[in-house]
C-alpha positions as CSV (number, residue, x, y, z in Angstrom):
1,M,157.7,211.4,73.8
2,P,154.8,209.6,75.4
3,D,152.0,210.5,73.0
4,H,151.6,209.4,69.5
5,L,149.5,209.8,66.4
6,S,146.6,207.4,65.5
7,E,143.5,207.5,63.4
8,Q,141.4,207.6,66.6
9,P,141.2,210.8,68.7
10,K,143.5,210.8,71.8
11,S,140.6,211.9,74.0
12,E,138.5,208.9,74.7
13,H,135.7,210.9,76.2
14,M,134.9,213.0,73.2
15,I,131.2,213.1,72.1
16,S,130.7,212.9,68.4
17,E,127.0,213.9,68.3
18,Q,126.7,217.6,68.9
19,P,129.8,219.9,68.9
20,L,130.4,221.9,72.1
21,I,131.6,224.8,70.0
22,K,130.6,225.7,66.4
23,I,132.0,228.6,64.4
24,E,130.1,229.5,61.3
25,G,131.1,232.0,58.5
26,L,133.4,234.0,60.8
27,Y,135.1,237.1,59.3
28,K,137.2,239.7,61.0
29,V,138.3,242.9,59.3
30,F,140.4,245.4,61.3
31,G,139.8,249.0,60.5
32,T,137.5,252.0,60.9
33,Q,134.8,250.8,58.5
34,P,135.1,247.0,58.2
35,E,131.6,246.5,56.7
36,T,132.5,248.5,53.6
37,V,135.4,246.2,52.9
38,M,133.4,242.9,53.1
39,P,132.5,242.9,49.4
40,L,136.2,242.9,48.5
41,V,136.8,240.1,50.9
42,R,134.1,238.0,49.3
43,E,135.4,238.7,45.9
44,G,138.5,236.9,46.9
45,R,140.8,239.8,46.9
46,S,144.1,239.2,48.7
47,K,144.9,240.4,52.1
48,E,147.7,242.6,50.7
49,D,145.4,244.2,48.0
50,I,142.7,245.0,50.5
51,L,145.2,246.6,52.9
52,A,146.8,248.7,50.1
53,Q,143.4,249.8,48.7
54,T,141.4,250.4,51.9
55,G,143.8,250.5,54.8
56,H,141.9,247.6,56.4
57,T,143.5,244.3,57.5
58,V,141.7,241.0,56.9
59,G,142.2,239.0,60.1
60,L,139.9,236.0,59.4
61,K,138.1,234.9,56.3
62,D,135.1,232.6,56.3
63,I,136.1,230.3,59.2
64,N,133.9,227.3,59.8
65,L,134.8,224.7,62.4
66,S,133.3,222.5,65.1
67,I,135.0,221.4,68.3
68,Q,133.8,218.4,70.2
69,R,133.4,218.2,74.0
70,G,136.6,216.8,75.6
71,E,139.0,217.2,72.7
72,I,142.2,219.1,72.4
73,Y,141.7,221.2,69.3
74,V,144.9,222.8,68.0
75,I,144.9,225.9,65.8
76,M,148.3,226.6,64.2
77,G,149.9,228.7,61.6
78,L,152.7,231.1,61.0
79,S,152.9,234.6,62.5
80,G,150.0,236.7,61.0
81,S,148.0,233.6,60.0
82,G,145.1,234.7,62.3
83,K,145.3,232.0,65.0
84,S,145.5,234.3,68.0
85,T,142.8,236.5,66.5
86,L,140.6,233.4,66.2
87,I,141.0,232.2,69.7
88,R,140.0,235.6,71.1
89,H,136.7,235.3,69.3
90,F,135.7,232.3,71.4
91,N,135.2,234.4,74.5
92,R,134.6,237.6,72.6
93,L,137.7,239.4,73.5
94,I,137.4,240.3,69.9
95,D,134.0,240.6,68.1
96,P,133.7,239.4,64.5
97,T,132.8,241.5,61.6
98,E,130.4,238.7,60.5
99,G,129.7,235.2,61.7
100,R,128.2,233.1,64.5
101,I,130.0,231.7,67.6
102,M,127.9,229.0,69.2
103,V,128.9,227.4,72.5
104,E,126.6,224.6,73.7
105,G,123.9,225.9,71.5
106,I,124.2,229.5,72.8
107,D,124.9,232.3,70.4
108,V,127.7,234.1,72.2
109,M,127.2,237.2,70.0
110,K,123.7,237.6,71.5
111,L,124.9,237.6,75.2
112,T,124.2,240.8,77.2
113,T,127.1,242.5,78.9
114,K,126.2,240.7,82.1
115,G,125.7,237.4,80.4
116,L,129.1,237.7,78.7
117,E,130.7,238.4,82.0
118,Q,129.2,235.3,83.5
119,F,130.2,233.3,80.4
120,R,133.8,234.3,80.8
121,R,133.9,233.7,84.5
122,H,132.3,230.2,84.4
123,K,132.6,228.7,80.9
124,M,136.0,229.5,79.6
125,S,139.4,230.1,81.2
126,M,142.5,231.4,79.4
127,V,146.2,230.5,79.7
128,F,148.5,233.2,78.2
129,Q,151.9,233.0,76.6
130,R,153.5,235.4,79.0
131,F,151.8,233.9,82.1
132,G,149.6,236.9,82.9
133,L,150.3,236.6,86.6
134,M,149.7,239.5,89.0
135,P,153.2,240.3,90.4
136,H,151.8,241.8,93.7
137,R,149.8,238.7,94.6
138,T,151.2,235.5,96.0
139,V,151.1,232.2,94.1
140,I,148.0,231.0,95.9
141,E,146.3,234.4,95.5
142,N,147.0,234.2,91.7
143,V,145.6,230.7,91.5
144,S,142.4,231.6,93.5
145,Y,141.8,234.9,91.7
146,G,139.2,233.5,89.3
147,L,137.2,232.1,92.3
148,T,137.5,235.5,94.0
149,V,135.9,237.1,90.9
150,Q,133.2,234.4,91.1
151,G,132.4,235.4,94.7
152,V,133.6,232.1,96.3
153,G,134.4,232.4,100.0
154,K,138.0,232.7,101.1
155,T,138.3,229.3,102.9
156,C,136.8,227.4,99.9
157,R,138.8,229.2,97.3
158,L,142.1,228.8,99.1
159,E,141.4,225.1,99.7
160,K,140.6,224.6,96.0
161,A,143.7,226.6,94.9
162,Q,145.9,224.5,97.2
163,Q,144.5,221.4,95.5
164,W,145.4,222.6,92.0
165,L,148.8,223.8,93.1
166,E,149.5,220.3,94.4
167,T,148.2,218.9,91.1
168,V,150.6,220.9,89.0
169,G,153.5,220.1,91.3
170,L,153.8,223.4,93.1
171,G,152.9,222.4,96.6
172,G,155.0,224.5,99.0
173,Y,155.1,227.6,96.7
174,E,151.9,229.1,98.0
175,Q,153.4,232.2,99.6
176,Q,156.0,232.9,96.9
177,F,155.5,235.7,94.4
178,P,155.7,235.2,90.6
179,S,159.1,236.9,90.4
180,Q,160.6,234.2,92.7
181,L,159.6,231.4,90.3
182,S,161.1,230.1,87.1
183,G,159.3,230.5,83.8
184,G,158.1,226.9,83.9
185,Q,156.8,227.3,87.4
186,Q,155.0,230.6,86.5
187,Q,153.3,228.8,83.6
188,R,152.2,226.0,86.0
189,V,150.6,228.7,88.2
190,G,148.8,230.1,85.1
191,L,147.5,226.6,84.3
192,A,146.4,226.0,87.9
193,R,144.6,229.3,87.9
194,A,142.7,228.4,84.7
195,L,141.8,225.0,86.1
196,C,140.8,226.3,89.5
197,T,137.6,228.0,88.1
198,D,136.2,224.6,86.9
199,A,135.6,226.1,83.5
200,E,134.8,223.5,80.9
201,I,136.8,225.1,78.1
202,L,140.5,226.1,78.3
203,L,141.9,228.6,75.8
204,M,145.6,228.3,75.6
205,D,147.3,230.9,73.4
206,E,150.9,229.9,72.7
207,A,150.9,228.9,76.3
208,F,154.2,227.1,76.2
209,S,156.1,229.0,73.5
210,A,158.0,231.3,76.0
211,L,159.5,228.3,77.8
212,D,162.8,226.6,77.3
213,P,162.6,223.4,75.2
214,L,163.0,221.0,78.1
215,I,160.5,222.8,80.3
216,R,158.1,223.1,77.3
217,S,158.2,219.3,76.8
218,E,157.5,218.8,80.5
219,M,154.5,221.1,80.3
220,Q,153.2,219.2,77.3
221,D,153.6,216.0,79.3
222,Q,151.7,217.5,82.2
223,L,148.9,218.7,80.0
224,I,148.5,215.3,78.4
225,E,148.5,213.7,81.8
226,L,145.9,216.1,83.2
227,Q,143.7,215.7,80.2
228,Q,143.5,212.0,80.7
229,T,141.6,212.6,84.0
230,L,140.0,216.1,83.5
231,H,138.6,215.7,79.9
232,K,138.5,219.4,79.4
233,T,137.8,220.9,76.0
234,I,141.1,222.6,75.1
235,I,141.7,225.1,72.3
236,F,145.4,225.3,71.9
237,I,147.2,227.8,69.7
238,T,150.8,227.1,68.5
239,H,153.1,227.8,65.6
240,D,155.0,224.6,66.4
241,L,153.9,221.5,64.4
242,D,155.7,219.1,66.7
243,E,153.7,220.5,69.6
244,A,150.5,220.3,67.5
245,L,151.1,216.7,66.6
246,R,151.9,215.8,70.1
247,L,148.9,217.4,71.8
248,G,146.1,217.6,69.2
249,D,143.1,215.3,68.7
250,R,142.5,217.5,65.6
251,I,144.5,220.3,64.1
252,A,143.3,223.3,62.1
253,I,146.0,225.1,60.0
254,L,145.5,228.8,59.1
255,K,147.1,230.9,56.4
256,D,146.4,234.6,55.9
257,G,143.2,234.3,58.0
258,R,141.8,231.3,56.0
259,L,141.4,227.7,57.2
260,V,143.5,225.7,54.7
261,Q,143.3,222.3,56.3
262,E,141.6,220.6,59.3
263,G,142.0,217.0,60.4
264,T,143.6,214.5,62.7
265,P,147.3,214.6,63.2
266,V,147.7,211.6,60.8
267,D,145.6,213.4,58.1
268,I,147.7,216.5,58.4
269,L,151.0,214.6,58.4
270,L,150.4,212.1,55.6
271,N,147.9,214.0,53.4
272,P,148.9,217.7,53.4
273,A,146.2,219.7,51.5
274,N,148.6,222.0,49.7
275,D,152.2,223.3,49.4
276,Y,151.8,225.5,52.5
277,V,150.9,222.5,54.7
278,E,153.4,220.3,53.0
279,A,156.1,222.8,53.9
280,F,155.0,222.5,57.6
281,V,155.2,218.7,57.7
282,K,158.2,217.9,55.5
283,D,160.8,218.1,58.3
284,V,158.8,216.1,60.9
285,N,160.5,213.0,62.2
286,R,157.9,210.4,61.3
287,A,159.5,207.7,63.4
288,R,158.8,209.9,66.5
289,A,155.3,211.0,65.3
290,L,153.6,208.0,63.8
291,N,152.6,204.9,65.7
292,V,152.5,201.2,64.7
293,A,148.8,201.3,64.0
294,T,149.2,203.8,61.2
295,V,151.8,201.7,59.3
296,M,151.0,198.0,60.0
297,K,149.5,195.7,57.4
298,P,147.0,193.0,57.9
299,P,148.6,189.7,59.1
300,S,149.6,187.6,56.2
301,C,148.8,184.2,57.8
302,R,146.9,183.2,60.9
303,I,147.6,179.7,62.0
304,T,144.6,178.4,64.0
305,A,144.9,174.6,63.3
306,D,144.9,171.9,65.9
307,T,147.5,169.6,64.2
308,L,150.8,170.2,62.5
309,G,149.4,168.9,59.2
310,E,146.5,171.2,59.2
311,A,148.8,174.1,60.2
312,L,151.1,173.4,57.3
313,A,148.1,173.3,54.9
314,Q,146.9,176.6,56.2
315,M,150.4,178.2,55.7
316,K,150.8,176.8,52.2
317,S,147.5,178.5,51.2
318,M,148.9,181.8,52.2
319,P,151.7,184.0,50.9
320,G,155.0,183.9,52.7
321,D,156.9,181.2,54.7
322,Y,155.7,182.1,58.2
323,G,152.5,182.5,60.1
324,Y,151.2,183.7,63.5
325,Y,149.9,181.0,65.7
326,I,146.7,181.8,67.6
327,N,144.8,179.6,70.0
328,H,142.0,180.1,72.5
329,E,144.3,182.2,74.6
330,G,145.1,184.6,71.8
331,Y,148.4,185.3,69.9
332,Q,151.2,182.8,70.8
333,G,154.0,183.5,68.4
334,V,155.6,183.0,65.0
335,V,155.9,179.7,63.3
336,S,158.0,179.0,60.1
337,Q,157.0,176.9,57.2
338,K,160.3,175.0,57.2
339,Q,159.9,174.0,60.8
340,L,156.3,172.9,60.3
341,Q,157.3,170.9,57.2
342,E,160.0,169.0,59.1
343,A,157.8,168.3,62.1
344,A,154.8,167.3,60.0
345,E,156.9,164.8,58.0
346,Q,157.5,163.0,61.3
347,D,153.9,163.1,62.5
348,A,151.3,165.3,60.8
349,Q,148.7,164.4,63.5
350,Q,150.8,165.8,66.3
351,P,149.0,168.6,68.1
352,M,150.0,172.1,67.1
353,G,151.6,173.8,70.2
354,V,153.9,176.5,71.4
355,E,157.0,174.2,71.0
356,M,156.8,175.1,67.3
357,L,157.3,178.8,67.9
358,V,160.4,180.4,66.5
359,N,159.6,183.8,68.1
360,S,157.0,185.1,70.5
361,D,157.9,188.8,70.5
362,S,155.1,191.2,69.6
363,I,154.5,195.0,69.6
364,L,151.6,197.2,70.7
365,P,149.6,199.1,68.1
366,D,150.1,202.4,69.9
367,A,153.9,202.1,70.2
368,L,155.9,204.8,68.4
369,L,157.8,203.7,65.3
370,E,160.9,205.0,66.9
371,S,160.6,202.6,69.8
372,V,160.1,199.5,67.5
373,L,162.8,200.2,64.9
374,P,165.5,198.1,66.4
375,G,163.2,195.0,66.9
376,T,161.8,195.4,63.4
377,L,165.2,195.5,61.8
378,E,166.6,192.6,63.8
379,S,163.6,190.2,63.3
380,A,163.7,187.6,60.6
381,Y,159.9,188.0,60.3
382,P,157.5,191.0,60.3
383,L,156.7,191.8,63.9
384,P,153.1,190.8,64.9
385,V,151.0,193.7,66.3
386,V,149.1,192.5,69.3
387,N,146.8,194.6,71.5
388,A,146.7,194.5,75.3
389,A,144.0,191.8,75.2
390,G,146.2,189.5,73.2
391,D,144.4,189.9,69.8
392,L,146.5,189.9,66.7
393,Q,145.9,193.2,64.9
394,G,148.4,193.2,62.1
395,E,152.1,193.0,61.2
396,L,155.0,195.4,60.8
397,S,157.7,194.6,58.3
398,R,161.0,196.2,57.5
399,A,159.7,197.0,54.0
400,S,156.5,198.8,55.2
401,L,158.5,200.7,57.9
402,A,161.1,201.8,55.4
403,Q,158.4,202.9,52.9
404,V,156.5,205.1,55.3
405,L,159.6,206.7,56.7
406,S,160.9,207.5,53.2
407,D,157.6,208.3,51.5
408,P,155.1,210.5,53.3
409,Q,152.2,209.2,51.1
410,A,152.9,205.6,51.9
411,T,150.0,205.0,54.3
412,S,147.5,207.3,52.5
């Protein structure tokens, strides 16, 4: 599992100033006279009561959210929670009963028929659960279809479709028909088709849920890899928390049409807002989901002295019987108080150097806990957490690791 959770968004190119998409006060009631039911919805009547009394179904209830440019925003919930209803509001496949849908400052509800058509062709692409491929068209014709609708010339669109087929690993399948492909290959065609239009926003509705687990994992890997270079804004619908944690920069959890919690994967995992969310996260393997940065503690003792005597004095002023030696080149390794004491008794003015190290192993802050478990358990000292530049960031002990894996509130 190559990705991990951290307090920082996965997508480095997100813009935090103005959201690309903003949903305000969104309601959706299905039925013949939805406006007449809105007073009951606002009173807080339950979905079941409203259905029994009026024959109308509450799909969404006062949804407010913002999505930043370049992030993967995951919307999840159980069947009937409203997640697929919500994603279909972004491009107005469904119109709300009330509320605003703003995309780059444009009120989508105010678009004319022609304006909405252009919006769907150029701004948003959709990847469907059941692939949505046209069986009578070849793979390359399916991929280039969006460009055909846009009026792009044949040579240009086929060249572009070919590039995207190569990108998703389907070079050589251009003249095959969908029925000749496996499920995973068909979904790759669907992804290539969505990407081929150059739309800034991808809507992915349970896009991988029809795939076998291994193929599903491969598709998740591919999406993560593509996003590192494409920096699309992706709205991803799933009922699978592991998938949400793996892909999402932020996650919104719906229940009965209401947004019950929104936050980073770490927020959701370690600080569930209610029993409903807690039921989602209780069975997650935290060792595979959390990274070192979410669990590490500040380093207990930094040794920066020039001589053994000064180093020993530094260590004695700190808790513990070990320290992390740092010089002008960055982190060097672990030193023990016992070894420093013995050496300083011989010559306290001797220069402090790497010959005093008892261990120089370190771990990266973005490493998954699962990958560092053996080293943490075998080490006599907490493992130092050092970034790629050689800077000491923290330490990971057996105690803190055991605590977070046994207590979901340990890092909150």
